[in-house]
ZANU-712537 format. One record per atom (N, C-alpha, C, O): z negated, y, x negated; residue in three letters. Coordinates in steps of 0.001 Angstrom, whole numbers, plus 524288, in hexadecimal, padded with zeros to 5 digits. Atoms other than C-alpha are relative to their C-alpha. Layout:
ZYXALA ...
END
This chain:
800007FB627FCB3MET 800008000080000MET 80000804DE7FC86MET 7FD0F8052F7F8BCMET 7FFA47FB368030DTHR 8039880D537FAC5THR 7FCE08045080294THR 7FD518053680747THR 8033E7FBD37FDF5GLY 7FA098187E7FC43GLY 8024D8054A7FEBBGLY 806C3805A27FCFAGLY 7FE217FAC280121PRO 7FB31827317FABBPRO 80122800A47FA35PRO 7FECD7FDFC7F6F3PRO 7FE937FF2480575ALA 8014D82C2E7EE39ALA 7FB658023A7FCFAALA 7F899805A87FEDCALA 804247FE0380355ALA 7F7D582E607E32AALA 801788055B7FDE3ALA 80612806B87FD96ALA 7FF277FAE180252ASP 7F63183BDE7DD45ASP 801037FF407FA33ASP 7FD647FE367F736ASP 7FE87800DD80573LEU 7FD8F83AC57D06CLEU 800DB805167FD0DLEU 80295805067F890LEU 7FEFF7FAEA8025EALA 7FE3C849547CD92ALA 7FD37800887FACCALA 7F8807FFAF7FA64ALA 8023C7FEF28051EGLY 7FC3484C527BF4EGLY 7FEAE7FB3B7FCD0GLY 7FCA57FBC17F87CGLY 80156804BF802E4LEU 7FAA183E267BB35LEU 804497FEA27FC14LEU 808D67FFF27FCEBLEU 7FC0F80188803E9PRO 80172838A17AF1BPRO 8042F7FC7D80260PRO 8034B7F9DD8064EPRO 7FB9C803087FDF9GLU 80E95832187B10EGLU 7FEC67FA3280042GLU 800757F78D803E7GLU 800FF805A27FFF7HIS 8096F8249B7AD86HIS 7FCA37FE73804AFHIS 7FD427FA31806D4HIS 8033B801247FB6EVAL 7FF53825547B855VAL 8034F80046804F4VAL 802C97FCF980869VAL 7FC9B7FF8F7FB77GLN 80967829F17C22AGLN 803AA7FB518006FGLN 804A57F964804BBGLN 7FC908049A7FFE4ARG 8128881ED07BE40ARG 7FD0A7FB33801D9ARG 7FF1D7F816804DFARG 8030A804887FE5DLEU 807AC814D77BFEELEU 7FF1E80013805DFLEU 7FFB87FC1080874LEU 800F07FFAD7FA5DVAL 80472819B77CD8EVAL 805107FF00802FDVAL 805077FC5C80702VAL 7FAF4800E77FD79THR 812E7819E97D11ETHR 801657FA388000CTHR 803AA7F849803D2THR 7FEB88058B80086ASN 8143380BCD7CC69ASN 7FB907FC72801AFASN 7FB8F7F7CD80071ASN 804BF802F47FECFALA 8073D807727D21BALA 800F57FB3580365ALA 7FDA57F7BA8039BALA 7FEF9804797FCA4GLY 80DAE7FDEF7DB83GLY 8011C7FB007FD15GLY 800EA7F6C47FF59GLY 7FEE2804A180325ARG 811147F4BE7D069ARG 7FD2F800597FADCARG 7FD1F804747F85BARG 8025F8006780528LEU 809907F06A7C48ALEU 803807FC7A7FCBBLEU 8039E7F7BF7FD96LEU 7FC5A8033680315PRO 8138E7EBE67BA79PRO 7FD417FB777FD59PRO 7F90C7FC167FB1BPRO 801B6804BD802B7ARG 811827DE1A7B562ARG 7FADE7FDC680208ARG 7F8CC7FA1D7FFB3ARG 804CC802287FDC3MET 805797DBC97BDE1MET 801607FCCA804D2MET 804597FE8F80829MET 7FF338033B7FB65ARG 805837D0AA7C7ACARG 7FAB37FE1A801E5ARG 7F7327FD327FEBAARG 80503801AC7FDE3THR 7FA937CC807D0A6THR 800D67FBEB8043ATHR 804E17FBE7806D5THR 7FFE0803D87FBD8GLU 7F7C27C1237D9BAGLU 7FE428028F8051DGLU 7FC1C806DC80521GLU 802207FE307FB02ARG 7F4DA7C2D37E814ARG 7FA137FF527FFE3ARG 7F82B7FB3D7FE34ARG 805B88006180022PRO 7E6427C5B47E999PRO 7FE067FB7E80359PRO 800487FA3B80767PRO 80294804007FCE6SER 7DD7D7BAD17EE4ASER 7FC998029B80428SER 7FB8B8074A803DFSER 803517FDDC7FBDASER 7D5197BC8E7FA60SER 7FA848012A7FE16SER 7F785803D8800BASER 805477FF3D80222THR 7C9017BC737F1AFTHR 7FFE0803F57FB8ATHR 7FBCB804C37F922THR 7FFA87FC8580482ALA 7CDA47C6587E79BALA 7FC068046780046ALA 7FB47806CF8045FALA 803A47FBA28006CARG 7C37C7D0257E30FARG 8031B804F57FED0ARG 8068E804EE7FB76ARG 7FD317FB1B800B3ARG 7C82F7DE337E3E4ARG 7FD9A803327FB96ARG 7F8D5803BE7FB46ARG 801D87FC9180429SER 7C7377E6E67D7F6SER 80431804177FEE7SER 808A88038C8009ASER 7FC617FBCD80142ALA 7CD927F33D7D2C9ALA 7FEE2801FF7FA84ALA 7FA74801CF7F8A8ALA 800997FD9280528VAL 7CFF47F9937C596VAL 802618057580044VAL 805F78066F80351VAL 7FE057FAA880043LEU 7D24B807E67C260LEU 80313800BB7FAFELEU 800F78002C7F6B5LEU 7FCAE7FE9C80470ILE 7DDB480B487B97BILE 80009805EC7FFC9ILE 803018087F8028EILE 800FE7FA6080002LEU 7D963818F37B5E9LEU 802A7802A07FB5ELEU 80127801DE7F6DDLEU 7FD497FD0480403PHE 7E2BE821AC7AE7CPHE 7FD91805697FF88PHE 7FB328076780336PHE 801F07FABA800D3GLY 7DF0082EAA7A8A0GLY 80274802667FB2FGLY 805AE7FFFC7F88FGLY 7FE547FD42804BEGLU 7E18F8389079DF3GLU 7FB3F800717FC8DGLU 7F7BA8038D7FD9AGLU 804978003D80358GLY 7D8188359E792FBGLY 8009B803107FAFCGLY 80490805AC7FA2FGLY 7FFD27FD21804FAPRO 7D50083B417859DPRO 804A37FE7E7FCA2PRO 8068C801A97F990PRO 7FB99801DD8032AALA 7DFE2832FE77FA6ALA 804FD7FF938033CALA 808947FCB9801CBALA 7FB5C800257FCB2GLY 7E9C18353E78A8BGLY 7FF337FC91804C4GLY 7FAC87FB15805F1GLY 8006A8032E7FB4BPRO 7ECBA82D56796C8PRO 7FD477FACD7FEDDPRO 7FE4C7F8527FADFPRO 802F0804C180102ASP 7E394821C479833ASP 7FECF7FD1B80509ASP 800047FEF180950ASP 801B8803227FB94VAL 7DE44817267A110VAL 7FA9B7FDD97FEADVAL 7F95F7FCE97FA1FVAL 8057280197800C9LEU 7D044812A47A2F0LEU 7FF7E7FA0F80000LEU 801687F76C80389LEU 8013B8058980047LEU 7CBEE8051A79EAALEU 7FA387FF567FEC7LEU 7F7CB802B37FC58LEU 805578015D80166ILE 7BEA97FEB379DC4ILE 800197FAE67FCE7ILE 803EE7F7FE7FD05ILE 800BF8050F80285GLU 7B9C67F3887956AGLU 7FB257FD9580253GLU 7F6EC7FFE08021FGLU 8045B802857FD56LYS 7B1247EA0079C99LYS 7FBD27FE567FC15LYS 7FCF67FD567F785LYS 8045B8018180356SER 7A3D17E68E7972ESER 800C67FA737FDEFSER 802BC7F710800BBSER 7FF928054D80228PRO 7A37C7DAC978E14PRO 7FC0A7FC3E8026APRO 7FC377F78B80166PRO 80422803437FDC3HIS 797D27D5D3795ECHIS 801527FDF68056FHIS 7FE447FB0E807C0HIS 7FE85801E17FAD8LEU 79F2E7D36B7A290LEU 8013A7FA2F7FFE0LEU 802D77F8157FBDCLEU 7FEDB805937FFB4ARG 7A0C67C5767A729ARG 805DC7FEEF80031ARG 8079D7FABF7FE9AARG 7FA57800A67FFD8SER 7AF557C7827A973SER 8029F804EA7FDF5SER 800C9809447FED8SER 7FCD67FBC180233HIS 7B9777CFE57A272HIS 7FCEC803567FC2CHIS 7FDDD808067FBB0HIS 803547FD22803A9ALA 7AF6C7D3AE79846ALA 80342802937FBBDALA 806A48001A7F961ALA 7FD857FD248043DGLY 7B4187DE1C78ED4GLY 805B480164800E1GLY 80834803677FD4CGLY 7FA767FF0B7FF25GLN 7C17D7DF797952AGLN 8010A80590801E7GLN 7FE2B8079380531GLN 7FE667FAE87FDF3PRO 7C8337EC9B79714PRO 8023F7FF6880580PRO 804667FB52806D6PRO 7FE22800317FA9EALA 7CBCC7EFE47A51FALA 8006C8058580223ALA 7FE6C809397FFD1ALA 800527FB2F7FD05PHE 7CE837FABB7AEAAPHE 7FAC680008802E2PHE 7F8CC7FBDF80445PHE 804B67FFEB7FCC3PRO 7C24C7FF6C7B5B7PRO 801337FD998054DPRO 805517FE9C80792PRO 7FF0D802607FAE7GLY 7C0E67F7807C20FGLY 7FC427FB8D8010FGLY 7F91B7FA147FDBEGLY 8035F804497FE72GLY 7BA347ECAB7C95AGLY 800A67FEB6805B7GLY 804398009A80852GLY 7FFAA801E97FAB2GLY 7B7B07E6397D646GLY 7FE7D8041680407GLY 7FB77807AB802F3GLY 801237FC6E7FBB5ALA 7B7377ED427E343ALA 7FA757FF2C801F4ALA 7F8AA7FABD80276ALA 805318001C7FDADASP 7A9CA7F0967E89FASP 8006380154805CFASP 8040B803FE80772ASP 8000B7FE6E7FA7CPRO 7A6697F1A77F70BPRO 7FFE2805F580077PRO 7FCED808907FDB5PRO 7FFCE7FA5D7FF48GLY 7A9A77FF597FBA9GLY 80408802B97FCB1GLY 805298074E7FDA0GLY 7FBD87FDA080321ASP 7B420801BE7F148ASP 804CA801088035EASP 806087FDFF806E2ASP 7FACB7FF327FDCCGLU 7C0C8807DB7F5C0GLU 803D07FD707FC3EGLU 8060B7FFF47F8CDGLU 7FCE48032180397PHE 7C8607FD247EF28PHE 805CD8014A800A2PHE 807A28020280505PHE 8019F800E28055CPRO 7CF837FDDB7E60CPRO 7FE76804F27FD0EPRO 7FC00804A57F8EFPRO 800ED7FB25802E4VAL 7CE7F80C3E7E252VAL 7FA32800E37FF14VAL 7F895802227FAB9VAL 805967FF2880092GLY 7BFF380D567E4EEGLY 7FD8A7FC537FC18GLY 7FA077FDD87F92EGLY 80209803D8803BDTHR 7BD46800FC7DD35THR 8014A8019E7FA6ETHR 7FDE68018B7F705THR 7FE5C7FE8B80548ALA 7C51E805877D16CALA 7FD08804C47FE04ALA 7FB5D804E27F982ALA 802C47FB43801A4LEU 7BEB8812F27D123LEU 7FA367FEEB7FF18LEU 7F7EF800E97FB5BLEU 8059080142800B0ARG 7B0FF80D7F7D2E6ARG 7FF227FD157FADFARG 7FB867FE4E7F7F0ARG 8009C8030E804CDGLU 7B2D2803B37C7ECGLU 800D98035C7FB2AGLU 7FE10802C37F74AGLU 7FF0E7FC978047EALA 7B87680E077BEC6ALA 7FB618039C7FF0CALA 7FA21804DF7FA94ALA 804B07FCBD8008EHIS 7ACA6816887C172HIS 7FB8A7FCDB7FD9EHIS 7F8D97FEBC7FA1BHIS 8045280339801EAGLU 7A31580B667BF0AGLU 800E47FE357FA65GLU 7FD317FDE47F756GLU 7FEF18024880525GLU 7A9EC806257B2EDGLU 80123804087FBCAGLU 7FFFB803247F735GLU 7FE4D7FC3F803F9ALA 7AF0A812667AC42ALA 7FE56805948011CALA 7FFF2809237FE4EALA 801D77FAC87FED5GLY 7A85881E127B28DGLY 80419803A280227GLY 8037280864801EBGLY 7FBC87FCCB7FDE0VAL 7B4F1822C57B8F6VAL 7FE6D8020080566VAL 7FD4E7FEEB808EAVAL 801517FDC27FAF3SER 7B1F982C2F7C40DSER 804A87FF78803B8SER 808EE8014880276SER 7FBA7800857FC4CPRO 7BA3B828B47CFFEPRO 80261805428018BPRO 8070B8058F802AEPRO 7FE0C7FADB7FE7BASP 7BB658373E7D31BASP 803FF802237FC23ASP 8070D805987FD7DASP 7FC667FE13803F6GLY 7C301839437C671GLY 804F67FCDA7FF82GLY 808177FDC87FBFAGLY 7FB7A8037580051VAL 7CD4482EDC7C936VAL 803B08010880490VAL 8020C8011580915VAL 7FBFB7FF957FBFBARG 7D9EE8311F7D095ARG 802807FA9A8009FARG 805507F8D27FD26ARG 7FDD08052C7FF14VAL 7DDA0823FC7D677VAL 805B18008D801AEVAL 806EB803648055DVAL 7FA657FF3E7FF43LEU 7EC61822887D620LEU 802BD7FB8A802D1LEU 8063F7FC75805F9LEU 7FD308046A7FDB7ALA 7F05D814DA7DA1BALA 7FCB27FB167FFBBALA 7F9447FA8B7FC67ALA 8023C8053E8000FVAL 7EBEE8072D7DD52VAL 804777FC447FEE0VAL 808367FBFC801E0VAL 7FBD18037B801A6LEU 7F4357FD117D634LEU 7FFB27FAD4802FELEU 7FBC07F9B880583LEU 80016805097FD4APRO 7F7F77EFB27DBA4PRO 7FB557FCB17FE45PRO 7F9FA7FC897F9A9PRO 8047C803558012CGLU 7EC657E66E7DC81GLU 801BA7FB517FCC7GLU 806237F9767FD43GLU 7FEE28045E8037FLEU 7EBB87DB817D282LEU 7FBEE7FBBC800F2LEU 7F7427FCA28003FLEU 80397804507FF08PHE 7E5CE7CE5F7D5FDPHE 7FF977FCA57FB22PHE 803847FABE7F91EPHE 8010A8033780499LEU 7DF937C7167CAA4LEU 7FDC57FAD4801E1LEU 7F9227FA6C80317LEU 80186804F37FDB6GLY 7DF2E7B9077CF09GLY 7FB9D7FD457FD26GLY 7F8577FAB97FF94GLY 803F3802B180319HIS 7D6BF7B41E7C3E3HIS 7FA7B8019C80197HIS 7F6E77FE66801AAHIS 8052E7FDFE7FE92SER 7CB677BCC77C831SER 7FF878012D805CFSER 7FB788030880799SER 7FFE27FEE47FA5FASP 7CF347BDFB7D696ASP 7FE93805B7800FFASP 7FB40806F18043FASP 8013C7FA6D7FFDDASN 7CF237CCAF7D4D7ASN 804DB803198015CASN 808FB8024A7FF07ASN 7FBB37FC937FE7CLEU 7D7DA7D6BA7DB71LEU 7FEEC805677FDBFLEU 7FB52808187FF75LEU 800DF7FB1B802CFVAL 7D9097E29B7D288VAL 803F78040E801CCVAL 808A880303801EEVAL 7FC907FBB87FE64VAL 7DE867EF937D752VAL 7FF78804677FC06VAL 7FB49806BE7FBA5VAL 8003C7FBA7803B5PRO 7E1E27F9887CCA5PRO 800BB80540802D7PRO 80435805D68061CPRO 7FFC47FABF7FDD1VAL 7DF8E807C17D05BVAL 8014B803C87FB8FVAL 7FEA5803C47F78BVAL 7FE5B7FC4880409VAL 7E67A812727C88BVAL 7FD958055580126VAL 7FDDD807468058AVAL 8025A7FADE7FF5FGLY 7DF5981F3A7C657GLY 801388039B7FB7AGLY 802B0801E57F73AGLY 7FF697FBFA8040DTRP 7E08482BDC7BEC5TRP 7FACE802CC7FF8ATRP 7F86E8043D80376TRP 8050E7FD9680107TRP 7D480831D57B875TRP 800A5805E58001ETRP 801CA8084D7FC1DTRP 7FF887FA537FF7CASP 7D4E483FBE7BDA8ASP 7FBA3802CF7FD18ASP 7FC71807077FAF0ASP 8048C7FD7E80262ASP 7C75A842B27B853ASP 7FD7B7FC307FC31ASP 7F9537FA0B7FD50ASP 8020E803E4803ADPRO 7C54383A207AC4FPRO 7FAD1801B57FDA0PRO 7FA158063E7FC36PRO 8050F7FF1E80280ARG 7B78B8390F7A70DARG 7FF737FC337FB75ARG 802A87F8AC7FACEARG 80103803B680438GLU 7B2028324179B3CGLU 7FE8F7FAB78026AGLU 7FB347FA62805D7GLU 801078051E7FDCFVAL 7B225823C279DFCVAL 7FABE7FDFF7FE19VAL 7F91D7FF127F9B4VAL 8051A8022980150THR 7A52D81CAE79E23THR 7FFDD7FA498018BTHR 802507F8B980560THR 800A58057B7FEBBTHR 7A19180E6579E02THR 7FBEE7FF6C8044ATHR 7F7A680196803F4THR 803AB800EC7FBBBGLY 79B3A809F17AA9DGLY 7FBDF7FC177FE61GLY 7F9A87FC7D7FA21GLY 803E8803FE80114ASP 792297FE4D7AB3EASP 801907FCF97FB20ASP 8058E7FA4A7FB38ASP 7FE87802B4804D5PRO 7922B7F8E379D32PRO 8000D7FA1880099PRO 802347F7577FD4BPRO 7FFB9805A07FF0BARG 790227EB617A2F1ARG 805697FE6B801E4ARG 806C87F9CF801D0ARG 7FAC9801237FE05GLU 79DDE7EC8B7A887GLU 80459802547FCA7GLU 808827FFFB7FC1BGLU 7FBF07FD3A802EAVAL 7A5547F6437A005VAL 7FE0B801497FA89VAL 7F9E8803A77F9E7VAL 801867FEF780565ALA 7A4D87F70279138ALA 801EF805487FE20ALA 7FF40807EE7FB24ALA 7FDDA7FB02801AFARG 7AD9B802D978F65ARG 80442801B7803BDARG 8066A7FE9A806B4ARG 7FBE27FDA87FCDBVAL 7B72380BFE7960BVAL 8038D802FF7FC4DVAL 801B2805987F8B4VAL 7FC5E7FD5880387ALA 7C3758114A78FB3ALA 804728027A80303ALA 806A68001980690ALA 7FB3E7FD807FE22ARG 7CDFB81B1A79322ARG 804337FED27FBF5ARG 80437801167F7B8ARG 7FC32801FE803C1VAL 7D9858146978CA2VAL 805158030D80077VAL 8077980317804A3VAL 7FB167FD037FFC0PRO 7E53B81D067891FPRO 804A17FC7F8015APRO 805237F82E7FF4BPRO 7FB5B802FE7FE99LEU 7F1D98186B78F54LEU 803907FF497FB49LEU 806537FB5E7FAE1LEU 7FCC680078804BFALA 7F89381B047824FALA 7FE747FB397FCDAALA 801CD7F8B37FA80ALA 801C4804A8802CBASP 7F03D8104E77C49ASP 801977FB0B802D8ASP 803007F72B8005FASP 7FEB4804A67FCF8LEU 7F2E9806CD78759LEU 805C97FE977FF90LEU 807247F9FA7FF77LEU 7FA62801238002FVAL 801B28082678678VAL 8020D7FF937FA6EVAL 806A67FE627F9AEVAL 7FE648007D80578ASP 8021E8082A7778CASP 8012D7FA447FED8ASP 7FDB37F6FC7FF5CASP 7FEB08057E8010CPRO 809667FBA5773CCPRO 7FC6B7FD727FC04PRO 7FBB57F8B17FC18PRO 8038280233803F2ALA 8000E7F9FD76868ALA 7FAFF7FDD18026AALA 7F8507FAA57FFFFALA 804C2801BF7FD5CASN 7F50D7F7BC77230ASN 8010D7FBE28042FASN 7FD837FA6480714ASN 7FE82803C97FC08ARG 7FC817EDFA77AA9ARG 800FC7FAAF7FD84ARG 803647FA597F95EARG 7FEF28055C8019BTYR 7FCB87DF357790FTYR 7FE857FC6F80482TYR 7FD087FE4E808AETYR 801B9803B37FC0EARG 7F9E77D2E4780BCARG 7FBAB7FC9D7FDB9ARG 7FB637FBCA7F8FEARG 804438035E801C6VAL 7EDF67CA337801EVAL 800897FAA48027CVAL 802CA7FA0A806B0VAL 80027805597FE1CARG 7EC397BBA0781CAARG 7FA637FE137FFA9ARG 7F7CE7FED67FBADARG 805378024B80033ILE 7DF7B7B4EC78565ILE 8006E7FA20800C8ILE 804A37F816801E8ILE 80009805B180020ALA 7DB7C7A6A978572ALA 801F37FD8880507ALA 803C67F915804F3ALA 7FE3A802257FB09THR 7DEDF7A4D4793D7THR 805E97FF8480046THR 807FF7FD09803D4THR 7FA5D7FFD97FFE6GLY 7ED2A7A6E579069GLY 802228051B80204GLY 806DB805FD801E4GLY 7FE747FAD77FE0ETYR 7ED6B7B48879639TYR 80267803427FBA3TYR 800448038E7F756TYR 7FD817FC538038FVAL 7F6C97BDE978F6EVAL 80163804D68032CVAL 803DD8046F80746VAL 7FED77FB4A7FD0DGLY 7F7C37CBFB793AEGLY 7FF91804E77FCC0GLY 7FDD5804B17F845GLY 7FFF77FB12802DFPRO 7F8EB7DA4078FBFPRO 7FA85801CF7FEA8PRO 7F6B78009480154PRO 805017FDD8801B6ALA 7EE2A7E12E78873ALA 800EC805507FD7EALA 805358068D7FBB1ALA 7FFF97FAD58026FPHE 7EAF77EEBC78374PHE 7FB69800437FC3BPHE 7F6FC7FF157FDB2PHE 804367FF2D803BFGLY 7E3317F1597771EGLY 7FEF1805D37FF91GLY 80157808827FC60GLY 800FD7FA617FFBDVAL 7DD837FEC777A30VAL 7FA258010680060VAL 7F72F7FDD68026DVAL 805657FE227FF81ALA 7D0AC806247790FALA 7FC0A7FBE57FE41ALA 7F7CF7FB7B80082ALA 8038780401801EDGLY 7CA8A7FB077716AGLY 7FF667FB64803AAGLY 7FBBD7F85380314GLY 800468043C7FC33MET 7CD3C7F19D77CB5MET 8051C7FCF180009MET 8093E7FEFE7FEADMET 7FB63803177FECDVAL 7D69A7E69877F7EVAL 800377FF78805EDVAL 7FD1F7FCA080844VAL 7FF5C8002A7FA54VAL 7DB267E8AC78D7DVAL 803D27FB958012CVAL 808337FB9D7FF30VAL 7FCBF804957FF0BTRP 7E0A47DBDA792D3TRP 7FF347FE278059ETRP 7FC7C800AC808AFTRP 800C3802637FAEBGLY 7E17E7D33179ED5GLY 8021F8034680476GLY 805FF8060D803DBGLY 7FE437FD3D7FB5BPHE 7E2C67D8E07AC73PHE 80069805DA7FF10PHE 8042780854800CBPHE 7FFF97FA5C800F1THR 7DF617E69B7A7D6THR 804C1801A57FCD6THR 8073F805937FE0BTHR 7FB787FEB18033EALA 7E9F27E68B79D5AALA 805127FF5E8030FALA 808A68028780283ALA 7FB45800CE7FCE4ALA 7F4117E0FE7A6C5ALA 800D48047D803D5ALA 805338066080480ALA 7FFA07FBAA7FC56LEU 7F1067EB827B0C8LEU 8014F8050F7FD29LEU 804848081F7FF04LEU 7FF007FB4780311LEU 7F0E27F62D7A66DLEU 805A98001E7FE27LEU 80832804337FE5BLEU 7FA9580059801B2ASP 7FDF27F1847A118ASP 803B3801558047BASP 8078880424803BEASP 7FCC27FEF57FB69SER 803B87F1DF7AEC7SER 7FFCA805BF80191SER 803CC80810802DDSER 800AA7FA8A7FE7DVAL 7FE337FF5E7B1BCVAL 802DE803A17FC30VAL 80563807617FDD6VAL 7FD4B7FCBF803D8LEU 80364805277A515LEU 805EB7FFAB800B5LEU 808B1803887FFFBLEU 7FA6C8009E7FF00THR 810C87FF9C7A833THR 8019D8031D804D4THR 8058C805E1804BDTHR 7FEC67FD217FB3BALA 81096805267B604ALA 7FFCE805E07FF21ALA 8028B808D2801C4ALA 800727FA6E80134ALA 80CB3812507B03CALA 80434801E27FC3CALA 80478806867FB02ALA 7FBCC7FE878038AGLY 8186C8120C7A714GLY 7FE378010E7FA77GLY 800D4803DD7F792GLY 802327FEDE80527LEU 810028120279AE1LEU 800C47FB987FC12LEU 7FFE27FC5D7F768LEU 7FFC7804828037FASP 8129E8048479540ASP 80423800CB7FBC9ASP 8082C803427FCA8ASP 7FC6B7FFDF80465ARG 819358034978814ARG 800CD7FA727FE10ARG 7FD5A7F7297FEBAARG 7FF1F805458020CPRO 81F5A7F755781B8PRO 7FBD27FE877FC08PRO 7FA45801B47F8C6PRO 803DD801E6803BCTRP 8157C7EF0777A56TRP 801257FA4E7FED4TRP 804387F7D08018FTRP 7FED88053F801EAASP 815567E20C77338ASP 7FD247FBE880341ASP 7F8937FAC680245ASP 80278803F27FCADTHR 812AE7D7CC77DA8THR 7FF8B7FAB57FD4CTHR 7FD267F71D7FF69THR 8008F804E7802E3THR 813F37CD1977367THR 7FB037FFE37FCBCTHR 7F9AA7FBDD7FA79THR 804ED7FFB0802EBASP 807517D1B376CFBASP 7FBA17FDD180373ASP 7F979800A0806B3ASP 803F6802A37FCD9VAL 7FDB07C7E1772DFVAL 7FB5E7FEAE7FC78VAL 7FBF97FC167F877VAL 804AE800AE8032FARG 7EFC67C7B176DB0ARG 7FBEA7FCDF802F7ARG 7FB4E7FD8F807B0ARG 8040D803157FD51PRO 7E4D17BE0A7709CPRO 7FB668036B8018CPRO 7F9F2807097FEBCPRO 8049A7FD2E7FE29LEU 7D9597C3167787CLEU 7FC077FC06801E7LEU 7FD2C7F8DA80555LEU 80413803977FE43ALA 7CCA47BBB3779E4ALA 7FE698016280589ALA 7FDCA805FB806CEALA 801C67FF047FAAFTHR 7C89E7BA1F7880FTHR 7FA7B802197FFDETHR 7F71D7FFAD7FD70THR 805457FDD780000PRO 7BCB87C2DD78A79PRO 7FC1B7FC3880268PRO 7FD867F89A8053DPRO 8041B8036C7FE0EALA 7AFC87BC9B78D9DALA 7FFED7FFC2805E4ALA 7FE487FBD880827ALA 8000A7FFD27FA52GLY 7B1707C0B579BB5GLY 804687FD088028AGLY 804D27FCFA80754GLY 7FBC0802FF7FDBAGLY 7BD7D7B83479D5AGLY 804E68034780082GLY 804EA807E87FF32GLY 7FAF87FD537FFAAPRO 7CB8F7BBC37A017PRO 7FFE58047E803DBPRO 7FCA4804B380764PRO 7FF377FBBB7FC44GLU 7CFD27C80D7A6EBGLU 801437FDAD80551GLU 804327F9E080597GLU 7FECF802367FAE4PRO 7D0267C5AD7B59FPRO 805CB8006380143PRO 8085D8042D7FFCDPRO 7FA7F800067FE96GLY 7DD737C2367BAF2GLY 8022C7FA8F7FF54GLY 7FF7A7F7187FD5FGLY 7FD8C8051680089ARG 7E6C97B6E87BB4CARG 802967FFB67FAB9ARG 80668802777F9C2ARG 7FDEE800488053DPHE 7E9717B30B7AD51PHE 8048B7FC317FFC3PHE 804327F7DF801D7PHE 7FBA18038D800B0PRO 7F6A17AD407A9DFPRO 7FEAC7FBC07FC13PRO 7FABA7FC167F95APRO 800B480425803D7GLY 7F7C67A0FE7A1D3GLY 801ED801B07FAABGLY 80393806287FA02GLY 7FE5D7FEBC80553PRO 7FB2A7A07379359PRO 8058D8021D7FFD6PRO 809148002A80274PRO 7FADC7FDCD800CEGLY 806807A8CF78F37GLY 801B8803EF80411GLY 8060A80604803BBGLY 7FE807FC2B7FC05ALA 806667B1A379B1FALA 80090805527FD83ALA 7FD84806A47FA08ALA 7FEAC7FB43802E1PRO 80C167BED079769PRO 7FCBF804C780129PRO 7FCC68086F7FE0APRO 802AD7FB2B7FEACVAL 803547C89679E42VAL 7FA957FEEC8021BVAL 7F9307FA7480335VAL 80578800887FE94ALA 7F55D7CB2F7A257ALA 7FF327FDD98056EALA 7FB927FAD180650ALA 80062802067FAB3ALA 7F76E7C87B7B0ACALA 805727FE5A80199ALA 80941800897FFA2ALA 7FAC5801777FE4CPRO 8029D7C1977B778PRO 802E5804DE801DCPRO 800C3807FE804D4PRO 7FD3E7FB367FEC0THR 80D0A7CBE07B8DDTHR 805577FEE38023ATHR 8080E7FB4B8008ATHR 7FADD800697FD97ASP 818F97CD767C14CASP 800AD804ED8033CASP 7FDE5805B580715ASP 7FF657FB097FD46ASP 81DE27DAA47C5C2ASP 800B37FF45805DBASP 7FEC880271808EBASP 7FEF3800C27FA70ASP 822547D50B7D2C6ASP 7FB227FEA98030FASP 7FB1B7FF28807D8ASP 804BF8018B7FD45ASP 814917D0777D5ECASP 7FC128046280073ASP 7F7E18039E802ACASP 803C17FBBA7FFD7ALA 80E227DDB97D479ALA 7FEA08017780598ALA 7FA5080349806B1ALA 800E67FE657FA9AALA 80F8E7DFFA7E2F3ALA 7FC987FC388030DALA 7FB827FD2A807A4ALA 80345803B27FD2DARG 807287D4387E664ARG 7FACF802688018AARG 7F8968010C80595ARG 804EA7FD807FEB6GLY 7FB137DCC27E5F4GLY 800E98045B803E9GLY 8054580536805C1GLY 7FF827FBA37FC4EALA 7F8367E83D7EECAALA 8035C8043D7FD97ALA 80355804F27F8D5ALA 7FCB17FBD3801F1ALA 801B97F36D7ED9DALA 7FCB8804617FDB3ALA 7F8678057E7FF81ALA 802B17FB8580244ALA 7FDE77FEBE7E501ALA 8002580479803DEALA 8038C804B180742ALA 7FFFE7FB647FCB6ARG 7FA5380B697EBA4ARG 7FDFA804917FCDCARG 7FAC2803E77F959ARG 802007FB5280279THR 7F82A819437E746THR 7FC12802818039CTHR 7FC33801C18085CTHR 804227FD9B7FCF8VAL 7ECA58211D7EB9CVAL 7FFDF805CE7FEFAVAL 80174807827FAC4VAL 800287FA5B800C8PRO 7EA8D82FA17ED75PRO 7FBF48018E7FBFCPRO 7F7FC7FEE97FB59PRO 803E27FDEA80396GLY 7E39D837927E322GLY 7FBA0802A0802F5GLY 7FBEB80311807BDGLY 8045F7FD857FD5BPRO 7D6C483E787E607PRO 80198805178027BPRO 7FE5D807B7804E3PRO 
END
């Protein structure tokens, strides 16, 4: 379902392109959600930082039982009373990274992505940081650090490669801000950068081993040995999830 046009006035071209292309996530494919799927949302928050255009990432605490130490977009499961998915994404970003919802211009809701391995339905929400503040780590039991990662670093071919873990999973990765971004987060980030027109050619034959974190594999349906990407991908299947929609600015 398509909503009212978002307020894109004054926003960088890459953000406008992403919102325009929000109906499709290149190279991302998702299964049909199960009837038991848990709803969650992540916030893809762009802004203008000290080092130029950037996006917000967190690194999960190494003490978590699952996904320990893994970089991710701020986000989590829906709580009762949330205006899902936007309310969930903004609440989680506030709790995990100190992002004030009042300073975020919500631009679009991307197609939902069902992760069969974890029975989780993830809805990415795109926002622009109208009033950026210094990022802060929320509950240290959940978040180890918060980083505003320059887009120039993310698209630099020198920081792009693929990782392989013991399960046979092979997928895109980013070596940025002292972190290795991989799994579902890297696949989504790769797709978003492509939709925004920012991707640059990089060496996809550079495959590096990655030890599986103590918390186990990234949630999602993992391909078997030799699979080429982080999540099963097929451009024609992008429409299996809910249609993207744009939302009005404040």
